[in-house]
VOLUM-455422 format. One record per residue (C-alpha): residue number from 1; residue in one letter; x, y, z. Coordinates in Angstrom, 3 decimals, m for minus. Layout:
% residues N
+------+------+----------+----------+----------+
! resi ! resn !        x !        y !        z !
+------+------+----------+----------+----------+
!  NUM !    a !        X !        Y !        Z !
...
+------+------+----------+----------+----------+
END
This chain:
% residues 389
+------+------+----------+----------+----------+
! resi ! resn !        x !        y !        z !
+------+------+----------+----------+----------+
!    1 !    x !  120.608 !   m8.585 !   77.103 !
!    2 !    x !  118.320 !   m5.407 !   77.448 !
!    3 !    x !  119.076 !   m2.569 !   75.048 !
!    4 !    x !  118.950 !    1.193 !   76.685 !
!    5 !    x !  117.224 !    2.758 !   74.060 !
!    6 !    x !  114.452 !    0.262 !   74.025 !
!    7 !    x !  110.950 !    0.394 !   75.306 !
!    8 !    x !  109.957 !   m2.856 !   77.719 !
!    9 !    x !  106.386 !   m3.510 !   79.382 !
!   10 !    x !  107.108 !   m4.221 !   82.838 !
!   11 !    x !  103.532 !   m4.455 !   84.837 !
!   12 !    x !  100.501 !   m4.941 !   83.536 !
!   13 !    x !   96.851 !   m4.812 !   85.813 !
!   14 !    x !   93.808 !   m4.768 !   85.413 !
!   15 !    x !   90.883 !   m3.940 !   87.794 !
!   16 !    x !   87.910 !   m5.817 !   88.413 !
!   17 !    x !   85.917 !   m6.421 !   85.378 !
!   18 !    x !   81.849 !   m6.268 !   85.197 !
!   19 !    x !   78.546 !   m4.615 !   84.190 !
!   20 !    x !   77.284 !   m1.874 !   85.968 !
!   21 !    x !   79.973 !   m1.708 !   88.664 !
!   22 !    x !   79.485 !    0.704 !   91.799 !
!   23 !    x !   83.626 !    1.614 !   92.872 !
!   24 !    x !   84.466 !    4.688 !   90.994 !
!   25 !    x !   85.909 !    5.042 !   87.692 !
!   26 !    x !   88.945 !    6.246 !   89.619 !
!   27 !    x !   88.927 !    3.756 !   92.193 !
!   28 !    x !   88.957 !    1.157 !   89.733 !
!   29 !    x !   92.144 !    2.767 !   87.978 !
!   30 !    x !   93.921 !    2.826 !   91.198 !
!   31 !    x !   93.331 !   m0.719 !   91.969 !
!   32 !    x !   94.663 !   m1.581 !   88.230 !
!   33 !    x !   98.032 !    0.609 !   88.914 !
!   34 !    x !   98.432 !   m0.776 !   91.951 !
!   35 !    x !   98.428 !   m4.558 !   90.550 !
!   36 !    x !  100.759 !   m3.481 !   87.677 !
!   37 !    x !  103.015 !   m1.589 !   89.962 !
!   38 !    x !  102.910 !   m5.012 !   92.000 !
!   39 !    x !  103.909 !   m7.339 !   89.060 !
!   40 !    x !  106.879 !   m4.694 !   87.912 !
!   41 !    x !  108.100 !   m4.873 !   91.908 !
!   42 !    x !  108.194 !   m0.690 !   91.248 !
!   43 !    x !  107.107 !    1.867 !   93.961 !
!   44 !    x !  104.833 !    4.840 !   92.807 !
!   45 !    x !  107.565 !    7.038 !   93.309 !
!   46 !    x !  109.653 !    5.594 !   90.631 !
!   47 !    x !  107.028 !    6.208 !   88.233 !
!   48 !    x !  107.520 !    9.928 !   86.015 !
!   49 !    x !  105.352 !    9.409 !   83.405 !
!   50 !    x !  101.559 !    8.770 !   82.419 !
!   51 !    x !  100.060 !    8.031 !   79.358 !
!   52 !    x !   96.456 !    7.098 !   78.360 !
!   53 !    x !   93.632 !    7.516 !   75.433 !
!   54 !    x !   91.663 !    9.472 !   74.886 !
!   55 !    x !   92.093 !   11.564 !   77.950 !
!   56 !    x !   88.920 !   12.500 !   79.727 !
!   57 !    x !   85.619 !   13.119 !   77.752 !
!   58 !    x !   83.851 !   15.592 !   79.586 !
!   59 !    x !   81.025 !   14.903 !   77.296 !
!   60 !    x !   80.472 !   11.469 !   77.379 !
!   61 !    x !   82.098 !   10.582 !   81.302 !
!   62 !    x !   80.858 !    6.763 !   80.593 !
!   63 !    x !   83.301 !    6.449 !   77.471 !
!   64 !    x !   86.672 !    8.145 !   79.224 !
!   65 !    x !   85.583 !    9.539 !   82.704 !
!   66 !    x !   89.635 !    9.587 !   83.926 !
!   67 !    x !   92.358 !   11.738 !   82.356 !
!   68 !    x !   95.960 !   11.589 !   83.030 !
!   69 !    x !   96.165 !   14.672 !   85.178 !
!   70 !    x !   93.590 !   12.963 !   87.723 !
!   71 !    x !   95.737 !    9.716 !   88.071 !
!   72 !    x !   98.834 !   12.198 !   88.579 !
!   73 !    x !   96.912 !   14.411 !   91.399 !
!   74 !    x !   95.293 !   11.298 !   92.890 !
!   75 !    x !   98.746 !    9.051 !   93.252 !
!   76 !    x !  100.750 !   12.025 !   93.403 !
!   77 !    x !  102.693 !   11.171 !   90.359 !
!   78 !    x !  105.981 !   13.647 !   89.831 !
!   79 !    x !  105.566 !   13.416 !   86.016 !
!   80 !    x !  107.750 !   14.068 !   83.300 !
!   81 !    x !  105.843 !   12.953 !   80.461 !
!   82 !    x !  101.834 !   13.179 !   80.347 !
!   83 !    x !  100.071 !   12.500 !   77.393 !
!   84 !    x !   96.265 !   11.617 !   76.337 !
!   85 !    x !   94.022 !   12.866 !   73.101 !
!   86 !    x !   91.628 !   11.046 !   71.324 !
!   87 !    x !   93.677 !   12.613 !   68.266 !
!   88 !    x !   95.930 !    9.929 !   67.882 !
!   89 !    x !   95.939 !    6.688 !   65.291 !
!   90 !    x !   93.760 !    4.548 !   68.033 !
!   91 !    x !   93.776 !    3.153 !   71.554 !
!   92 !    x !   97.345 !    1.494 !   72.096 !
!   93 !    x !   98.900 !    4.625 !   70.188 !
!   94 !    x !   98.883 !    5.335 !   74.263 !
!   95 !    x !  101.712 !    2.868 !   74.627 !
!   96 !    x !  103.303 !    3.877 !   71.452 !
!   97 !    x !  103.812 !    7.182 !   72.525 !
!   98 !    x !  105.421 !    6.309 !   76.016 !
!   99 !    x !  108.019 !    3.680 !   74.439 !
!  100 !    x !  109.023 !    7.019 !   72.318 !
!  101 !    x !  109.252 !    8.841 !   75.526 !
!  102 !    x !  111.345 !    6.550 !   77.217 !
!  103 !    x !  113.415 !    5.881 !   74.682 !
!  104 !    x !  114.334 !    9.500 !   73.650 !
!  105 !    x !  115.075 !    9.503 !   77.626 !
!  106 !    x !  111.735 !   11.709 !   78.673 !
!  107 !    x !  110.639 !    9.495 !   81.536 !
!  108 !    x !  111.921 !    5.860 !   82.636 !
!  109 !    x !  108.535 !    4.351 !   84.188 !
!  110 !    x !  105.240 !    5.333 !   82.510 !
!  111 !    x !  101.708 !    4.148 !   83.317 !
!  112 !    x !   99.870 !    3.729 !   80.312 !
!  113 !    x !   96.104 !    3.112 !   81.185 !
!  114 !    x !   92.641 !    2.723 !   79.661 !
!  115 !    x !   89.491 !    3.215 !   82.035 !
!  116 !    x !   85.828 !    2.513 !   80.698 !
!  117 !    x !   82.611 !    2.901 !   82.581 !
!  118 !    x !   80.290 !    2.598 !   80.101 !
!  119 !    x !   77.919 !    0.222 !   81.594 !
!  120 !    x !   77.580 !    1.533 !   84.942 !
!  121 !    x !   77.473 !    5.357 !   83.234 !
!  122 !    x !   73.976 !    4.239 !   81.364 !
!  123 !    x !   72.410 !    2.676 !   84.681 !
!  124 !    x !   73.306 !    5.851 !   86.301 !
!  125 !    x !   72.336 !    8.559 !   84.101 !
!  126 !    x !   71.758 !   10.876 !   87.165 !
!  127 !    x !   75.689 !   10.688 !   87.833 !
!  128 !    x !   77.026 !   10.582 !   84.224 !
!  129 !    x !   74.422 !   12.605 !   81.852 !
!  130 !    x !   73.664 !   10.826 !   78.448 !
!  131 !    x !   75.429 !   12.097 !   75.378 !
!  132 !    x !   73.350 !   15.091 !   73.819 !
!  133 !    x !   74.074 !   16.895 !   71.127 !
!  134 !    x !   72.282 !   19.604 !   69.178 !
!  135 !    x !   74.937 !   19.491 !   66.213 !
!  136 !    x !   77.082 !   17.042 !   64.775 !
!  137 !    x !   80.483 !   17.549 !   64.248 !
!  138 !    x !   83.588 !   15.937 !   64.236 !
!  139 !    x !   84.024 !   12.518 !   62.684 !
!  140 !    x !   80.035 !   11.646 !   63.495 !
!  141 !    x !   79.172 !   14.228 !   60.982 !
!  142 !    x !   80.172 !   11.625 !   58.181 !
!  143 !    x !   78.076 !    9.528 !   59.938 !
!  144 !    x !   74.847 !   10.220 !   62.045 !
!  145 !    x !   73.004 !   11.897 !   58.955 !
!  146 !    x !   73.007 !    8.785 !   57.889 !
!  147 !    x !   71.950 !    7.137 !   60.488 !
!  148 !    x !   74.923 !    5.297 !   61.404 !
!  149 !    x !   74.965 !    6.005 !   64.936 !
!  150 !    x !   76.824 !    3.211 !   65.673 !
!  151 !    x !   80.306 !    1.709 !   64.399 !
!  152 !    x !   78.386 !   m1.357 !   63.975 !
!  153 !    x !   76.469 !    0.173 !   60.936 !
!  154 !    x !   79.850 !    1.342 !   58.970 !
!  155 !    x !   81.909 !   m1.679 !   60.127 !
!  156 !    x !   79.071 !   m4.154 !   58.713 !
!  157 !    x !   79.283 !   m2.301 !   55.479 !
!  158 !    x !   83.365 !   m3.423 !   55.347 !
!  159 !    x !   82.041 !   m6.921 !   56.024 !
!  160 !    x !   79.146 !   m6.829 !   53.789 !
!  161 !    x !   82.034 !   m6.238 !   50.902 !
!  162 !    x !   83.850 !   m8.926 !   52.308 !
!  163 !    x !   81.078 !  m11.211 !   51.708 !
!  164 !    x !   80.240 !   m9.989 !   48.434 !
!  165 !    x !   83.609 !   m9.787 !   46.700 !
!  166 !    x !   85.233 !  m12.850 !   48.686 !
!  167 !    x !   82.926 !  m14.864 !   49.925 !
!  168 !    x !   83.246 !  m14.556 !   53.661 !
!  169 !    x !   80.128 !  m16.480 !   55.468 !
!  170 !    x !   78.339 !  m16.051 !   58.154 !
!  171 !    x !   79.271 !  m19.432 !   59.701 !
!  172 !    x !   83.064 !  m18.527 !   59.321 !
!  173 !    x !   82.563 !  m14.851 !   61.086 !
!  174 !    x !   81.330 !  m17.219 !   63.726 !
!  175 !    x !   84.127 !  m18.354 !   64.657 !
!  176 !    x !   85.961 !  m15.100 !   66.084 !
!  177 !    x !   82.618 !  m14.864 !   68.488 !
!  178 !    x !   83.012 !  m18.590 !   69.534 !
!  179 !    x !   86.867 !  m18.200 !   69.766 !
!  180 !    x !   86.646 !  m15.518 !   72.040 !
!  181 !    x !   83.665 !  m17.362 !   74.698 !
!  182 !    x !   85.381 !  m20.375 !   74.763 !
!  183 !    x !   88.710 !  m18.657 !   75.473 !
!  184 !    x !   86.625 !  m16.593 !   77.869 !
!  185 !    x !   85.233 !  m19.385 !   79.699 !
!  186 !    x !   88.881 !  m19.744 !   81.084 !
!  187 !    x !   89.488 !  m16.033 !   81.818 !
!  188 !    x !   88.365 !  m15.605 !   85.461 !
!  189 !    x !   88.337 !  m11.668 !   84.443 !
!  190 !    x !   85.625 !  m12.100 !   82.093 !
!  191 !    x !   82.913 !  m14.145 !   84.242 !
!  192 !    x !   80.736 !  m10.970 !   84.322 !
!  193 !    x !   80.655 !  m10.889 !   80.734 !
!  194 !    x !   80.484 !  m14.560 !   79.429 !
!  195 !    x !   78.777 !  m17.357 !   81.648 !
!  196 !    x !   78.354 !  m20.177 !   78.961 !
!  197 !    x !   80.178 !  m21.203 !   76.028 !
!  198 !    x !   78.723 !  m19.751 !   72.627 !
!  199 !    x !   77.606 !  m22.511 !   70.113 !
!  200 !    x !   77.064 !  m21.862 !   66.558 !
!  201 !    x !   73.283 !  m22.563 !   66.305 !
!  202 !    x !   73.124 !  m20.085 !   69.098 !
!  203 !    x !   75.138 !  m17.818 !   67.078 !
!  204 !    x !   73.381 !  m18.312 !   63.887 !
!  205 !    x !   69.676 !  m17.833 !   65.452 !
!  206 !    x !   70.500 !  m14.591 !   67.206 !
!  207 !    x !   68.999 !  m11.039 !   65.998 !
!  208 !    x !   70.571 !   m9.068 !   63.491 !
!  209 !    x !   72.151 !   m6.023 !   64.595 !
!  210 !    x !   73.381 !   m4.365 !   61.747 !
!  211 !    x !   74.026 !   m7.047 !   57.983 !
!  212 !    x !   75.877 !   m9.169 !   58.695 !
!  213 !    x !   77.007 !   m8.506 !   62.307 !
!  214 !    x !   74.662 !  m10.067 !   64.851 !
!  215 !    x !   74.420 !   m9.719 !   68.474 !
!  216 !    x !   77.077 !  m11.702 !   69.307 !
!  217 !    x !   79.519 !   m9.999 !   66.724 !
!  218 !    x !   79.560 !   m6.794 !   69.202 !
!  219 !    x !   81.226 !   m6.506 !   72.029 !
!  220 !    x !   79.412 !   m5.516 !   75.414 !
!  221 !    x !   79.739 !   m2.173 !   77.354 !
!  222 !    x !   82.104 !   m3.126 !   80.570 !
!  223 !    x !   83.545 !   m1.276 !   83.679 !
!  224 !    x !   87.276 !   m1.669 !   84.251 !
!  225 !    x !   90.619 !   m0.183 !   83.808 !
!  226 !    x !   93.931 !   m1.803 !   81.944 !
!  227 !    x !   97.048 !   m0.475 !   83.021 !
!  228 !    x !  100.712 !   m1.489 !   81.404 !
!  229 !    x !  103.729 !    0.388 !   82.778 !
!  230 !    x !  106.086 !    0.826 !   79.881 !
!  231 !    x !  109.905 !    0.866 !   81.147 !
!  232 !    x !  113.038 !    1.978 !   79.605 !
!  233 !    x !  115.699 !   m0.253 !   78.804 !
!  234 !    x !  118.304 !    1.520 !   81.019 !
!  235 !    x !  115.887 !    1.105 !   84.093 !
!  236 !    x !  115.431 !   m2.655 !   83.947 !
!  237 !    x !  117.878 !   m3.236 !   86.797 !
!  238 !    x !  114.837 !   m1.662 !   88.727 !
!  239 !    x !  112.253 !   m4.039 !   88.092 !
!  240 !    x !  111.477 !   m7.467 !   89.294 !
!  241 !    x !  109.472 !   m9.010 !   86.198 !
!  242 !    x !  110.175 !  m10.376 !   83.016 !
!  243 !    x !  110.769 !   m7.516 !   80.505 !
!  244 !    x !  108.130 !   m7.550 !   77.569 !
!  245 !    x !  110.550 !   m5.752 !   74.608 !
!  246 !    x !  107.682 !   m3.318 !   72.511 !
!  247 !    x !  110.142 !   m4.555 !   69.340 !
!  248 !    x !  108.014 !   m2.426 !   66.824 !
!  249 !    x !  104.932 !   m0.203 !   66.725 !
!  250 !    x !  102.876 !    1.222 !   63.718 !
!  251 !    x !   99.695 !    3.068 !   63.348 !
!  252 !    x !   97.542 !    5.099 !   60.954 !
!  253 !    x !   94.613 !    7.308 !   60.790 !
!  254 !    x !   92.642 !    7.876 !   57.693 !
!  255 !    x !   89.655 !   10.155 !   57.128 !
!  256 !    x !   85.815 !    9.546 !   58.529 !
!  257 !    x !   84.842 !   11.244 !   55.971 !
!  258 !    x !   85.162 !    7.915 !   53.930 !
!  259 !    x !   83.075 !    6.913 !   50.751 !
!  260 !    x !   83.531 !    2.964 !   49.979 !
!  261 !    x !   87.472 !    3.239 !   51.419 !
!  262 !    x !   89.141 !   m0.229 !   49.638 !
!  263 !    x !   90.908 !   m1.208 !   52.859 !
!  264 !    x !   90.373 !   m0.288 !   56.480 !
!  265 !    x !   93.427 !    1.330 !   58.439 !
!  266 !    x !   94.620 !   m2.101 !   59.827 !
!  267 !    x !   96.019 !   m3.478 !   56.259 !
!  268 !    x !   98.064 !   m0.101 !   55.935 !
!  269 !    x !   99.321 !   m0.441 !   59.579 !
!  270 !    x !  100.042 !   m3.790 !   58.999 !
!  271 !    x !  102.414 !   m3.359 !   56.442 !
!  272 !    x !  103.917 !   m0.666 !   58.487 !
!  273 !    x !  104.276 !   m3.046 !   61.096 !
!  274 !    x !  106.769 !   m5.368 !   59.202 !
!  275 !    x !  109.221 !   m2.417 !   58.012 !
!  276 !    x !  110.113 !   m1.438 !   61.573 !
!  277 !    x !  111.520 !   m5.288 !   62.753 !
!  278 !    x !  113.020 !   m8.344 !   61.293 !
!  279 !    x !  110.383 !  m10.564 !   62.604 !
!  280 !    x !  108.036 !  m12.339 !   60.230 !
!  281 !    x !  104.652 !  m13.556 !   60.259 !
!  282 !    x !  105.823 !  m16.927 !   60.790 !
!  283 !    x !  107.615 !  m15.763 !   63.917 !
!  284 !    x !  104.413 !  m14.760 !   66.027 !
!  285 !    x !  103.418 !  m17.120 !   68.341 !
!  286 !    x !   99.844 !  m15.415 !   69.318 !
!  287 !    x !   98.013 !  m12.645 !   68.315 !
!  288 !    x !   95.401 !  m10.271 !   70.461 !
!  289 !    x !   93.164 !   m8.469 !   67.779 !
!  290 !    x !   90.862 !   m5.920 !   68.340 !
!  291 !    x !   87.505 !   m7.374 !   67.815 !
!  292 !    x !   85.043 !   m4.691 !   68.902 !
!  293 !    x !   82.587 !   m6.242 !   66.376 !
!  294 !    x !   83.672 !   m9.565 !   65.077 !
!  295 !    x !   84.818 !   m8.650 !   61.120 !
!  296 !    x !   87.799 !   m6.814 !   62.717 !
!  297 !    x !   90.051 !   m9.327 !   63.296 !
!  298 !    x !   89.711 !  m10.549 !   59.921 !
!  299 !    x !   91.140 !   m7.274 !   58.283 !
!  300 !    x !   94.131 !   m7.653 !   60.952 !
!  301 !    x !   94.715 !  m11.244 !   59.724 !
!  302 !    x !   94.925 !  m10.215 !   56.353 !
!  303 !    x !   96.320 !   m6.842 !   57.023 !
!  304 !    x !   99.602 !   m8.281 !   58.853 !
!  305 !    x !  100.135 !  m10.707 !   55.953 !
!  306 !    x !   98.677 !  m14.011 !   58.067 !
!  307 !    x !   96.482 !  m14.808 !   54.715 !
!  308 !    x !   96.104 !  m12.702 !   51.682 !
!  309 !    x !   93.599 !  m10.097 !   51.335 !
!  310 !    x !   90.282 !  m11.617 !   50.683 !
!  311 !    x !   90.968 !  m15.455 !   52.565 !
!  312 !    x !   90.430 !  m14.339 !   56.431 !
!  313 !    x !   87.149 !  m16.220 !   55.914 !
!  314 !    x !   88.850 !  m19.111 !   54.815 !
!  315 !    x !   91.693 !  m18.694 !   57.310 !
!  316 !    x !   89.713 !  m19.116 !   60.355 !
!  317 !    x !   87.421 !  m21.474 !   58.798 !
!  318 !    x !   86.612 !  m24.042 !   61.598 !
!  319 !    x !   87.908 !  m22.291 !   64.008 !
!  320 !    x !   90.882 !  m24.746 !   64.510 !
!  321 !    x !   93.760 !  m22.205 !   63.221 !
!  322 !    x !   92.667 !  m19.367 !   65.734 !
!  323 !    x !   92.024 !  m21.692 !   68.982 !
!  324 !    x !   94.479 !  m21.825 !   71.998 !
!  325 !    x !   96.331 !  m24.793 !   70.653 !
!  326 !    x !   96.090 !  m23.966 !   67.052 !
!  327 !    x !   99.333 !  m22.210 !   64.653 !
!  328 !    x !   97.737 !  m18.688 !   65.375 !
!  329 !    x !   95.953 !  m18.851 !   69.229 !
!  330 !    x !   93.738 !  m15.614 !   68.808 !
!  331 !    x !   92.368 !  m13.584 !   71.676 !
!  332 !    x !   93.625 !  m15.965 !   74.187 !
!  333 !    x !   91.606 !  m13.718 !   77.084 !
!  334 !    x !   88.280 !  m13.828 !   74.843 !
!  335 !    x !   89.157 !  m10.718 !   73.885 !
!  336 !    x !   85.956 !   m7.818 !   73.627 !
!  337 !    x !   83.117 !  m10.214 !   72.395 !
!  338 !    x !   84.490 !  m12.612 !   75.295 !
!  339 !    x !   85.711 !  m10.612 !   78.023 !
!  340 !    x !   84.142 !   m7.371 !   77.695 !
!  341 !    x !   84.845 !   m4.002 !   76.025 !
!  342 !    x !   88.055 !   m3.106 !   77.703 !
!  343 !    x !   88.544 !   m0.953 !   74.383 !
!  344 !    x !   91.849 !   m1.957 !   73.199 !
!  345 !    x !   94.141 !   m2.231 !   76.173 !
!  346 !    x !   92.980 !   m5.490 !   77.434 !
!  347 !    x !   95.061 !   m7.066 !   73.978 !
!  348 !    x !   98.341 !   m5.816 !   75.313 !
!  349 !    x !   97.954 !   m6.777 !   78.930 !
!  350 !    x !   96.635 !  m10.314 !   77.194 !
!  351 !    x !   99.761 !  m10.389 !   74.822 !
!  352 !    x !  102.398 !   m9.496 !   77.820 !
!  353 !    x !  100.403 !  m12.265 !   80.012 !
!  354 !    x !  100.649 !  m14.883 !   77.587 !
!  355 !    x !  104.352 !  m14.424 !   76.834 !
!  356 !    x !  105.131 !  m14.561 !   80.420 !
!  357 !    x !  103.671 !  m17.801 !   80.656 !
!  358 !    x !  100.510 !  m16.616 !   83.294 !
!  359 !    x !   97.666 !  m17.120 !   81.435 !
!  360 !    x !   96.602 !  m20.510 !   83.360 !
!  361 !    x !   94.040 !  m22.363 !   82.130 !
!  362 !    x !   94.091 !  m20.166 !   79.044 !
!  363 !    x !   97.802 !  m20.314 !   78.335 !
!  364 !    x !   99.039 !  m21.361 !   74.992 !
!  365 !    x !  101.409 !  m24.347 !   74.933 !
!  366 !    x !  105.213 !  m24.343 !   74.128 !
!  367 !    x !  107.322 !  m21.236 !   74.561 !
!  368 !    x !  105.746 !  m18.232 !   73.351 !
!  369 !    x !  108.090 !  m15.628 !   72.623 !
!  370 !    x !  106.582 !  m12.464 !   70.251 !
!  371 !    x !  103.239 !  m11.731 !   70.281 !
!  372 !    x !  100.994 !   m8.597 !   68.716 !
!  373 !    x !   98.448 !   m6.862 !   70.332 !
!  374 !    x !   96.368 !   m4.454 !   67.768 !
!  375 !    x !   93.278 !   m2.058 !   68.540 !
!  376 !    x !   91.119 !    0.169 !   66.271 !
!  377 !    x !   88.513 !   m0.517 !   62.923 !
!  378 !    x !   88.059 !    1.329 !   60.259 !
!  379 !    x !   89.440 !    4.798 !   59.601 !
!  380 !    x !   91.979 !    4.018 !   63.103 !
!  381 !    x !   94.451 !    1.538 !   63.599 !
!  382 !    x !   97.415 !    0.494 !   66.093 !
!  383 !    x !   99.620 !   m2.262 !   66.607 !
!  384 !    x !  102.641 !   m3.242 !   68.349 !
!  385 !    x !  104.656 !   m6.280 !   68.268 !
!  386 !    x !  105.999 !   m7.384 !   71.687 !
!  387 !    x !  108.952 !  m10.036 !   71.873 !
!  388 !    x !  110.329 !  m12.026 !   75.010 !
!  389 !    x !  113.560 !  m12.073 !   73.991 !
+------+------+----------+----------+----------+
END
């Protein structure tokens, strides 16, 4: 029975997923909103909140071309709650903020969205000028002077440390990318990203990007919008779909000026998540872990206690445990490595899809009731525990 002071995921939606699309970012966002509204059985007039990460990025429109105010304006939403900022733990914090808003009665149905347009923007620099700075500031002041222009550079340092201290191998690491590829082949929305299944031989022979990360350890710039509607427990009589309760939320943000930080933020966030629920790791049926780089799901597996610290490589060895039919199906839609860089929101979308048994050919077996979705890596992390109860 629904609890009135709880927050639930109602509708979820996704636009076309592609590379160098010509449909506008706002058009993609509206497409995803329509899909989510249709699943929820809601009318636009019932929406009274909008939440996004990170808001419109004027200096880098490909990264985040649409803000909450633009969607409110375009759709004529009468919003009582509006949120969008970069200064939050990680992408799924936008959904957590919406959950807190509906729990406090600030809104009843909140559209949460993340729109990315990085592939299209790179192909049309005359419309989306590349990011240029004469000075470095913010988080980049701790990385750019050392030529760590990509997050691959500092993620690789974490991965190298794991290899040196705990014996993680590239063959083990490959299982994340190979698993994502297998699942993406069953996901219709991933056709523009993954067209053939990745093999271990192909993985091992790929060029290195930042040791030990190779080409297939890195997600791919993508154009897409993903929407998750968060609804109040006292408004569930207004929705037509099966509600998915947001049973727990956690997030943390460490300093960007790290100097060989002992553990990424996923470890602290993982421990905090279990403090806020009666569920335990053994209750989880599937996990959708942020994989902007293949090493990051290992930090979440360890941080959330599915295995001990340093044991992630052994846990995923051979790929059977994390396969769709394994004991802990991981990134069943392909993740970002297999289905495109949807920048975090794709994991909440896939978790709700699996719990509702709408995964089609990629649906995990049995009767899944509990899932975890996560986002972020390094100093940023956020996680949601979702339950069909």
